[in-house]
C-alpha positions in Angstrom: 18.2 -7.5 -23.9 18.9 -4.0 -22.6 22.6 -4.0 -23.3 23.2 -0.3 -22.5 21.7 -0.7 -19.0 23.6 -3.9 -18.5 26.9 -2.3 -19.5 26.3 0.6 -17.2 25.6 -1.7 -14.3 28.7 -3.8 -14.9 31.1 -1.0 -15.6 30.2 1.0 -12.5 30.3 -2.1 -10.4 33.7 -3.2 -11.6 35.2 0.3 -11.3 34.1 0.6 -7.7 34.9 -3.0 -6.7 38.5 -2.4 -7.9 38.8 0.7 -5.7 37.3 -1.2 -2.8 39.8 -4.1 -3.4 42.7 -1.7 -3.1 41.1 0.0 0.0 40.4 -3.3 1.7 44.0 -4.5 1.2 45.2 -1.2 2.6 43.0 -1.2 5.7 44.0 -4.8 6.4 47.6 -3.9 6.2 47.1 -1.1 8.7 45.0 -3.4 11.0 47.9 -6.0 11.1 50.6 -3.4 11.4 49.0 -1.3 14.2 47.1 -3.9 16.3 48.3 -7.3 15.1 47.3 -10.4 13.1 45.2 -11.7 16.0 42.7 -8.9 15.6 42.7 -9.7 11.9 41.6 -13.2 12.7 38.9 -11.9 15.2 37.6 -9.5 12.5 37.3 -12.4 10.0 35.6 -14.6 12.5 33.0 -11.9 13.3 32.3 -11.4 9.6 31.7 -15.1 9.2 29.4 -15.4 12.1 27.3 -12.4 10.9 27.2 -13.9 7.4 25.8 -17.0 9.1 23.2 -14.9 10.9 22.2 -13.3 7.5 20.4 -16.6 6.8 17.5 -14.9 8.5 17.1 -12.8 5.3 15.4 -16.0 4.0 16.2 -14.9 0.4 13.5 -12.3 0.5 15.5 -9.9 -1.6 16.1 -12.2 -4.6 12.6 -13.7 -4.4 10.6 -10.4 -4.3 12.9 -8.6 -6.8 12.3 -11.4 -9.2 8.5 -11.0 -8.7 8.9 -7.3 -9.6 10.3 -7.9 -13.1 7.0 -8.8 -14.8 4.8 -6.0 -13.3 7.6 -3.5 -14.1 7.7 -4.6 -17.7 3.9 -4.5 -17.9 3.7 -1.1 -16.2 1.7 -2.4 -13.3 2.8 0.1 -10.6 0.1 -1.0 -8.1 1.5 -4.5 -7.9 5.1 -3.2 -7.7 3.9 -1.0 -4.8 2.3 -3.9 -3.0 5.5 -6.0 -3.3 7.6 -3.1 -2.1 5.3 -2.7 1.0 5.6 -6.5 1.8 9.3 -6.3 1.2 9.7 -3.4 3.7 7.8 -5.2 6.5 9.7 -8.4 6.0 13.1 -6.7 6.2 12.2 -4.9 9.4 11.3 -8.3 10.9 14.5 -9.8 9.6 16.7 -7.1 11.1 15.0 -7.7 14.5 15.6 -11.5 14.2 19.3 -11.0 13.4 19.7 -8.6 16.4 18.1 -11.1 18.8 19.9 -14.2 17.5 23.2 -12.2 17.6 22.7 -11.4 21.2 21.8 -15.0 22.0 25.0 -16.5 20.6 27.3 -14.0 22.3 28.1 -16.4 25.2 29.5 -18.9 22.7 32.1 -16.5 21.3 35.0 -17.7 23.4 34.4 -21.3 22.2 34.4 -20.1 18.5 37.6 -18.1 18.8 40.4 -20.6 19.8 43.4 -18.8 21.4 41.5 -15.5 21.6 43.4 -14.8 24.9 46.5 -14.1 22.8 45.0 -10.7 22.0 43.6 -8.0 24.3 40.0 -7.8 23.1 36.5 -7.6 24.6 34.8 -10.2 22.4 31.2 -9.1 23.5 31.6 -5.4 22.9 33.3 -5.6 19.6 30.9 -8.2 18.3 27.9 -6.1 19.4 29.3 -3.1 17.4 29.7 -5.2 14.3 26.2 -6.7 14.8 24.7 -3.2 15.0 26.3 -2.2 11.7 24.8 -5.2 10.0 21.3 -4.8 11.5 21.2 -1.2 10.3 21.6 -2.3 6.6 18.2 -4.0 6.8 16.5 -0.7 7.6 16.9 0.4 4.0 17.4 -2.9 2.0 13.8 -2.6 0.6 14.7 0.7 -1.1 18.0 -0.8 -2.4 16.1 -3.7 -4.0 13.4 -1.4 -5.5 16.1 0.6 -7.3 17.8 -2.6 -8.5 14.5 -4.0 -9.8 14.3 -1.1 -12.3 17.7 -2.1 -13.6 19.5 0.7 -11.9 22.0 -1.4 -10.0 24.8 1.1 -10.8 23.0 3.6 -8.5 23.0 1.3 -5.4 26.5 0.1 -6.3 27.8 3.7 -6.2 26.1 4.3 -2.9 27.4 1.2 -1.1 30.8 1.5 -2.7 31.3 5.1 -1.7 30.1 4.2 1.8 32.7 1.4 2.0 35.5 3.7 0.8 34.5 6.3 3.4 34.5 3.5 6.0 38.0 2.4 5.0 39.3 6.0 5.1 37.9 6.5 8.6 39.3 3.2 9.8 42.8 3.9 8.7 42.7 7.3 10.4 41.4 5.7 13.6 44.0 2.9 13.6 46.8 5.4 13.2 45.5 7.8 15.9 44.0 5.4 18.5 45.2 1.8 17.7 41.7 0.8 18.9 39.7 -2.2 17.5 36.6 -0.7 19.1 36.8 2.6 17.2 37.8 0.7 14.1 34.3 -1.0 14.3 32.5 2.3 15.2 33.6 3.5 11.7 31.4 0.8 10.1 28.4 2.2 11.9 29.1 5.7 10.7 29.5 4.6 7.1 26.3 2.5 7.1 24.3 5.4 8.6 25.4 7.7 5.7 24.5 5.0 3.1 21.1 4.7 4.7 20.5 8.4 4.4 21.6 8.7 0.8 19.6 5.6 -0.3 16.4 7.0 1.3 16.9 10.3 -0.6 17.5 8.7 -4.0 14.7 6.1 -3.6 12.1 8.7 -2.6 13.2 11.0 -5.5 13.1 8.3 -8.2 10.3 6.1 -7.0 8.2 8.3 -4.7 5.0 7.1 -6.5 5.8 3.5 -5.7 6.7 4.2 -2.1 3.7 6.4 -1.3 1.2 4.2 -3.2 0.1 1.9 -0.4 -1.3 -1.3 -1.9 -2.2 -4.6 -0.4 -0.7 -7.7 -2.0 -3.1 -10.1 -3.7 -3.4 -13.7 -2.7 -2.0 -15.1 -5.9 1.1 -12.9 -5.7 1.5 -13.7 -2.0 1.5 -17.4 -2.8 4.2 -16.9 -5.5 6.3 -14.8 -3.2 6.0 -17.3 -0.3 7.0 -20.1 -2.7 10.1 -18.2 -3.9 11.0 -17.1 -0.4 11.0 -20.6 0.9 13.2 -21.7 -2.0 15.7 -18.8 -1.6 15.8 -19.6 2.2 17.1 -23.1 1.4 19.7 -21.6 -1.0 20.7 -19.1 1.7 21.2 -21.8 4.3 23.3 -23.8 1.9 25.5 -20.8 0.9 26.0 -20.0 4.6 26.9 -23.5 5.6 29.4 -23.8 2.8 31.0 -20.4 2.5 31.0 -19.0 6.1 31.3 -22.3 8.0 34.9 -22.8 6.7 36.2 -19.7 8.6 34.3 -20.6 11.7 35.7 -24.2 11.6 39.2 -23.0 11.1 38.9 -20.5 14.0 37.3 -23.1 16.4 39.4 -26.1 15.6 42.8 -24.6 14.4 43.0 -21.1 15.9 42.5 -17.4 15.2 46.2 -16.9 14.2 46.0 -19.4 11.4 42.6 -17.9 10.5 44.3 -14.5 10.2 46.9 -15.8 7.8 44.3 -17.7 5.8 42.0 -14.7 5.6 44.9 -12.6 4.0 44.9 -15.1 1.1 41.1 -15.3 0.9 40.6 -11.5 1.2 42.5 -11.0 -2.0 40.8 -14.0 -3.6 37.2 -13.0 -2.6 37.9 -9.4 -3.6 39.1 -10.5 -7.0 36.2 -13.0 -7.3 33.9 -10.2 -6.3 35.2 -8.0 -9.2 34.8 -10.9 -11.6 31.3 -11.7 -10.3 30.3 -8.1 -11.2 30.5 -9.2 -14.8 27.4 -11.3 -14.0 25.4 -10.2 -10.9 24.5 -6.7 -12.1 22.9 -8.3 -15.1 20.3 -10.3 -13.1 17.6 -7.7 -13.6 18.5 -7.3 -17.3 18.4 -11.0 -17.9 15.2 -11.2 -16.0 13.5 -8.7 -18.2 15.0 -10.4 -21.3 13.6 -13.8 -20.2 10.1 -12.2 -19.9 10.3 -10.6 -23.4 12.1 -13.3 -25.4 12.1 -17.1 -25.8 13.9 -19.8 -24.0 16.1 -20.7 -27.0 17.6 -17.2 -27.1 18.1 -17.3 -23.3 20.0 -20.6 -23.6 22.3 -19.1 -26.3 23.1 -16.2 -24.0 23.8 -18.6 -21.2 26.2 -20.5 -23.4 28.0 -17.2 -24.2 28.2 -16.3 -20.5 29.5 -19.8 -19.6 32.5 -19.6 -21.9 33.0 -16.0 -20.9 32.9 -17.3 -17.3 35.7 -19.8 -18.1 37.9 -17.3 -19.9 37.8 -14.8 -17.0 38.5 -17.6 -14.6 41.5 -18.9 -16.4 43.2 -15.5 -16.7 42.5 -14.3 -13.2 42.8 -17.4 -11.1 46.0 -18.6 -12.8 47.3 -15.0 -12.3 46.3 -15.3 -8.6 48.2 -18.5 -8.0 51.3 -17.2 -9.8 51.7 -14.1 -7.5 49.7 -14.6 -4.3 52.6 -15.7 -2.0 54.7 -12.7 -3.0 51.7 -10.5 -2.9 50.7 -11.3 0.6 54.2 -10.5 1.9 54.3 -7.3 -0.1 50.9 -6.1 0.8 50.6 -7.1 4.4 54.2 -6.6 5.4 55.8 -9.8 6.7 57.1 -13.1 5.5 55.7 -14.7 8.7 52.2 -14.2 7.2 53.1 -16.5 4.3 51.5 -20.0 4.2 52.8 -23.2 2.5 52.3 -23.5 -1.2 49.7 -26.3 -0.9 47.3 -23.8 0.7 47.4 -21.3 -2.1 47.1 -24.1 -4.7 44.0 -25.5 -3.1 42.4 -22.1 -2.5 42.9 -21.2 -6.2 41.3 -24.5 -7.4 38.4 -24.2 -5.0 37.5 -20.6 -5.9 37.8 -21.4 -9.7 35.4 -24.3 -9.3 33.0 -22.1 -7.4 33.4 -19.2 -9.9 32.4 -21.5 -12.7 28.9 -21.5 -11.3 28.4 -17.8 -11.9 26.8 -18.0 -15.3 24.3 -20.7 -14.2 23.4 -18.8 -11.0 22.9 -15.6 -12.9 20.3 -17.2 -15.1 18.8 -19.2 -12.2 18.1 -16.0 -10.2 16.9 -14.1 -13.3 14.5 -16.9 -14.4 13.2 -17.8 -11.0 14.2 -21.5 -11.1 15.7 -21.4 -7.7 12.5 -23.0 -6.3 13.2 -26.3 -8.1 16.5 -27.1 -6.4 15.6 -25.7 -3.0 16.7 -28.8 -1.2 20.1 -28.9 -2.8 21.8 -26.2 -0.7 20.8 -27.7 2.6 22.1 -31.1 1.7 25.3 -29.5 0.3 25.8 -27.4 3.4 25.3 -30.3 5.9 27.6 -32.6 3.9 30.2 -29.8 3.6 30.3 -29.2 7.4 30.6 -32.9 8.1 33.4 -33.4 5.6 35.2 -30.2 6.7 35.4 -31.3 10.3 36.5 -34.8 9.4 39.1 -33.5 7.0 40.4 -31.0 9.6 41.2 -33.9 12.0 42.5 -36.1 9.2 44.9 -33.6 7.7 46.0 -32.2 11.0 46.9 -35.7 12.2 48.7 -36.6 9.0 50.4 -33.3 8.1 50.0 -30.7 10.9 47.9 -27.6 11.7 48.7 -25.6 8.7 47.7 -28.3 6.3 44.5 -28.8 8.3 43.3 -25.7 6.4 43.7 -27.6 3.2 41.4 -30.3 4.5 38.6 -27.7 5.0 38.9 -26.5 1.4 39.1 -30.0 0.0 35.7 -30.7 1.5 34.3 -27.7 -0.2 35.7 -28.7 -3.5 34.1 -32.2 -3.2 30.6 -30.8 -2.5 30.9 -28.3 -5.3 31.9 -30.8 -7.9 29.5 -33.6 -6.9 26.4 -31.6 -5.9 26.4 -27.9 -7.2 27.8 -28.5 -10.7 25.3 -31.3 -11.2 22.0 -30.1 -9.7 22.1 -26.3 -10.5 22.5 -26.7 -14.3 20.1 -29.6 -14.5 17.3 -27.5 -12.9 18.0 -24.4 -15.1 18.0 -26.4 -18.3 15.0 -28.5 -17.4 12.7 -25.7 -16.1 13.9 -22.6 -17.9 15.4 -23.7 -21.2 13.3 -26.9 -21.5 16.2 -29.1 -22.7 18.7 -31.5 -21.4 22.1 -30.8 -19.9 24.3 -33.5 -21.4 26.3 -31.1 -23.6 26.7 -28.6 -20.8 28.0 -31.2 -18.4 30.7 -32.3 -20.9 31.7 -28.7 -21.6 31.7 -27.7 -17.9 33.7 -30.6 -16.5 36.1 -30.3 -19.5 36.7 -26.7 -18.5 37.5 -27.6 -14.9 39.9 -30.4 -16.0 41.6 -28.0 -18.5 42.0 -25.4 -15.7 43.4 -28.0 -13.3 46.0 -29.1 -15.8 47.0 -25.5 -16.5 47.3 -24.9 -12.8 49.6 -27.9 -12.3 51.7 -26.8 -15.3 51.9 -23.3 -13.8 53.1 -24.7 -10.5 56.1 -26.2 -12.2 56.8 -23.2 -14.4 56.9 -20.5 -11.6 60.3 -19.2 -10.7 61.8 -17.9 -7.4 64.2 -14.9 -7.8 66.1 -13.1 -5.2 63.8 -10.1 -5.3 60.2 -10.8 -4.3 58.9 -8.1 -6.6 60.9 -9.5 -9.5 59.4 -13.0 -8.8 55.9 -11.4 -8.7 56.2 -9.8 -12.2 58.0 -12.8 -13.7 55.4 -15.3 -12.5 52.6 -12.9 -13.6 53.9 -12.9 -17.2 54.3 -16.7 -17.1 50.6 -17.1 -16.1 49.5 -14.8 -18.9 51.5 -16.7 -21.4 50.0 -19.9 -20.2 46.4 -18.7 -20.1 46.2 -16.9 -23.5 46.3 -20.1 -25.7 43.7 -21.8 -23.5 41.3 -18.8 -23.7 41.7 -18.4 -27.5 40.9 -22.0 -28.1 37.9 -21.9 -25.8 36.6 -18.8 -27.6 37.0 -20.3 -31.1 35.4 -23.6 -30.2 32.1 -22.2 -28.7 29.9 -21.0 -31.6 27.5 -19.1 -29.3 30.4 -17.2 -27.9 31.8 -16.4 -31.4 28.3 -15.3 -32.5 27.7 -12.8 -29.7 31.3 -11.7 -29.5 31.2 -11.1 -33.2 28.1 -8.9 -32.9 29.8 -6.8 -30.3 33.0 -6.5 -32.3 31.1 -5.4 -35.5 29.1 -2.8 -33.6 32.3 -1.4 -32.0 34.1 -1.4 -35.4 31.1 0.2 -37.1 30.9 2.9 -34.4 34.5 3.8 -34.6 34.4 3.7 -38.4 31.5 6.1 -38.3 33.4 8.5 -36.0 36.5 8.3 -38.3 34.3 9.1 -41.4 32.7 12.1 -39.7 36.1 13.3 -38.5 37.5 13.0 -42.1 34.5 14.8 -43.5 34.9 17.6 -41.0 38.5 17.9 -42.0 37.7 18.1 -45.7 35.0 20.7 -45.0 37.3 22.8 -42.9 40.0 22.7 -45.5 37.7 23.8 -48.3 36.0 26.4 -46.2 32.5 24.8 -46.7 30.1 23.0 -44.5 30.1 19.2 -44.4 27.8 17.6 -46.9 24.8 15.9 -45.4 24.5 12.2 -46.4 21.6 11.3 -48.7 20.1 8.1 -50.1 21.9 4.9 -49.1 24.5 6.7 -47.0 21.7 8.3 -44.9 20.0 4.9 -44.5 23.3 3.4 -43.3 23.9 6.2 -40.8 20.3 5.9 -39.5 20.9 2.1 -38.8 23.9 2.9 -36.6 26.7 2.8 -39.0 25.6 -0.1 -41.2 25.6 -3.1 -38.8 26.7 -6.0 -40.9 25.0 -8.5 -38.7 21.6 -7.0 -39.6 22.4 -7.5 -43.3 23.5 -11.0 -42.7 20.2 -11.8 -41.0 21.8 -12.3 -37.6 20.3 -11.2 -34.3 21.4 -7.9 -33.0 19.7 -8.1 -29.6 
């Protein structure tokens, strides 16, 4: 596996995502402070609707990018060019579909935004502006995916991230100067236009041969692409029905004010989850190439490593989220009136952890192309989730009031995740990619979820409430770390695949730093004696040639 490219993709993605997290929190604070929490709710509703419309993408990006991996490895540029040409045409059509459907649903906006009259907003104009900013992204999506297919995700991540940071900067300035939601949305259009221009320049510079080489797609490849697009379309529908329907249901059945409060919690959560997901998603192309070049057994061992790594990240960060989120919302967004009851933050934490535990499996699913085999799962999941969510909203609101109705929506999502996603997705991956059964994985996966739930309950009773909100934040943060560390250490020690690959990384890092120390010491001796450093010979030279004497190679272990 191309570890250097993978590390570059992950490192750049995480660095930018953290910056964007800070920027998003900052611009949301200014949005609430200068024009109110109602506009915050409207903004969240519009984003959810447009995510819903993005189902028109049909999964073209993932499907065609996957089809590019093999011809790229084989050096078949004609086939890559043909796929790129098909990709470009499809995305132009998709952008047009989203624009038309967005205009069609505009008359329904007042029914989707309960209590929207409480804020002074032109729903149609503001939605049209956000719609335009989304449609523009499809004009250069083919070039973004072409760059990604060559394992240069860090390039597209830098472009999109810098564009988002520019957008946030412009939005803060506009909010301070104009206090206008309209100009706030115009900033999105400006930022996307700049991203478009930069992506065009870099794609034409790096891959001009692919772009200019006009090739027609052959029938066999077209058949494979069509099959994969249909499968990803089903996954896209399922993802939309589960993830974006929740906000729309809250807005339509509970109100935009509650949605505004809820979105403050989920903004921090989704931003944090997005950072964590960047430990996986930028590796899709790297894993895809690795799966073409190596065998299924090696791929399964890597999956086992990433699954435990998935759990460790989740325990640390999601326990940390629950321990500080209430104080953090008050501190970041400026007002105790934005705080929701503790049950909401508890159920949000549990829900996102359970969803996050799918990351390793989805990484390998997309990289190995097995998304076709569970194409009906997302649609069934999404329809069940919507029905359960609406039923739970009424039930929880009747029993406990409007604020706990939000809990009902999330409980429905948890049920569908546990009973559908965590069963079907790994079954398909292990059966069609790894060619083995999932019994051990199921035991391990559900054990991880039970352990996290127990740790979350324990943390709930361990948290403290001090006079100072900042003091409570730090105290509870330290408590969550103390609780998560033993859990993570035990998980790392039990999983042999995790120990194996973590050990390889540790030995390479140790050898690298040991080599640097030895060179530094030799330089010091040479300088003290007034002579040049002595060149290594014999065995020493051989050790240095192999990268510092990697012990794993001597032990007969893989150093992929």
